[in-house]
C-alpha positions as CSV (number, residue, x, y, z in Angstrom):
1,M,-77.4,-82.0,121.8
2,T,-78.3,-78.5,120.9
3,E,-81.0,-76.4,120.7
4,R,-80.6,-75.7,116.9
5,D,-80.5,-79.9,116.8
6,R,-83.8,-79.9,118.6
7,Q,-85.4,-77.2,116.8
8,Y,-87.7,-79.7,115.5
9,D,-88.4,-81.6,118.6
10,I,-91.3,-81.4,120.1
11,Q,-90.4,-80.5,124.2
12,I,-92.7,-82.3,126.6
13,A,-90.4,-81.8,129.9
14,D,-87.6,-79.5,130.4
15,D,-85.3,-82.3,129.3
16,R,-87.4,-84.6,127.2
17,W,-88.3,-84.1,123.6
18,I,-90.0,-86.1,120.9
19,E,-87.7,-86.2,118.0
20,F,-88.6,-85.2,115.0
21,I,-88.7,-87.4,111.9
22,D,-87.7,-86.8,108.4
23,L,-91.0,-85.9,106.1
24,A,-87.7,-85.4,103.2
25,G,-90.2,-86.7,100.3
26,R,-93.4,-87.6,101.9
27,Y,-94.7,-83.7,102.4
28,D,-97.5,-84.3,99.6
29,Q,-98.8,-87.7,101.3
30,A,-99.4,-85.6,104.1
31,I,-103.4,-86.3,104.9
32,D,-105.2,-83.9,107.4
33,L,-104.7,-84.1,111.1
34,D,-107.3,-81.6,112.6
35,V,-110.1,-83.5,111.7
36,L,-108.8,-86.0,113.4
37,L,-108.5,-85.1,116.8
38,G,-111.9,-84.3,117.4
39,E,-112.7,-83.6,120.7
40,L,-109.1,-82.9,122.3
41,W,-109.4,-79.4,120.4
42,P,-110.4,-77.7,124.3
43,L,-107.5,-79.2,125.6
44,I,-104.6,-78.6,122.7
45,Y,-106.2,-75.1,122.0
46,R,-105.8,-74.3,125.9
47,L,-101.7,-75.5,125.1
48,E,-100.8,-73.2,122.5
49,T,-99.5,-70.4,124.8
50,H,-96.2,-69.8,123.8
51,C,-96.7,-67.5,120.7
52,V,-99.5,-68.0,118.1
53,A,-99.6,-71.4,116.0
54,G,-99.7,-69.3,112.8
55,C,-96.3,-68.4,114.1
56,C,-94.3,-70.6,115.6
57,G,-96.2,-73.7,114.6
58,I,-95.8,-76.2,117.1
59,D,-93.6,-74.2,118.9
60,A,-96.0,-71.6,119.8
61,Y,-97.5,-74.7,122.3
62,D,-97.0,-75.8,125.6
63,F,-97.2,-79.7,125.9
64,T,-95.0,-79.9,129.3
65,R,-96.8,-81.7,132.7
66,E,-97.5,-78.5,134.2
67,A,-99.0,-76.3,131.4
68,V,-101.0,-80.0,130.8
69,D,-102.1,-79.6,133.9
70,A,-102.9,-76.3,134.0
71,A,-105.0,-76.5,130.5
72,L,-106.7,-79.2,132.4
73,A,-108.3,-76.8,135.2
74,E,-111.0,-75.9,133.0
75,L,-111.9,-79.2,131.4
76,D,-113.2,-82.7,132.5
77,R,-110.6,-85.0,132.6
78,A,-112.6,-87.8,132.0
79,Q,-113.9,-86.5,128.9
80,M,-110.1,-85.0,127.9
81,R,-109.1,-89.0,128.7
82,D,-111.8,-90.4,126.1
83,A,-110.6,-87.5,123.1
84,C,-106.9,-88.6,123.2
85,A,-108.5,-92.5,123.4
86,A,-110.3,-91.1,120.3
87,A,-107.8,-89.2,118.6
88,R,-105.2,-91.7,119.0
89,Q,-107.3,-94.9,117.8
90,A,-107.9,-92.1,114.8
91,V,-104.3,-91.6,114.1
92,M,-103.6,-95.3,114.6
93,A,-106.5,-95.6,111.8
94,A,-105.3,-93.2,109.1
95,D,-104.2,-94.6,106.0
96,G,-100.9,-91.9,105.7
97,D,-98.0,-91.6,107.3
98,V,-97.8,-88.2,106.9
99,L,-100.2,-86.2,108.7
100,M,-100.6,-82.6,108.4
101,S,-102.5,-79.8,111.3
102,A,-103.5,-76.7,109.8
103,A,-104.7,-75.1,113.0
104,M,-101.4,-76.2,114.8
105,N,-99.4,-75.1,111.1
106,H,-97.5,-78.3,111.2
107,Y,-96.4,-81.3,109.7
108,A,-95.6,-84.2,111.1
109,D,-94.7,-88.2,110.7
110,K,-97.5,-90.5,112.4
111,R,-95.1,-91.6,115.1
112,V,-94.7,-88.9,116.3
113,I,-98.7,-87.4,117.1
114,L,-98.8,-91.0,118.3
115,Q,-96.3,-90.5,121.1
116,L,-97.3,-86.6,121.2
117,L,-100.8,-88.3,122.6
118,D,-99.3,-90.9,124.5
119,H,-97.8,-87.8,126.8
120,L,-101.2,-85.9,126.3
121,D,-102.6,-89.4,127.8
122,A,-100.2,-90.1,130.8
123,C,-100.7,-86.3,131.5
124,I,-104.2,-86.2,132.0
125,A,-104.4,-89.9,133.5
126,E,-101.5,-88.7,136.3
127,R,-104.0,-87.0,138.3
128,A,-107.6,-88.7,137.1
């Protein structure tokens, strides 16, 4: 698969991606993701290292294990683990299947966000 084929996927390692799920015809159904992420924001903000979300959207973030581990150096892992679990529960309970984050400048299918939250939780738990 070429880099262009991955342009909408979320990279989580050198060779691992969370695949984009097409949102065609569903953008107008989007609900606010930002409020659902709650106390997870301190971690997410620290992962915005490649660029700024206003410019590059989700591509501004580095979601690799190494980046998450570095971001957690200033945070309480137990609190972030709890925040990740709460965010996952909030996303699962959300009525819609399309989520929109103004802060991250990104639209995503709920399943993509759940995979991202699972990945973040695994990264946080790795050295907890």
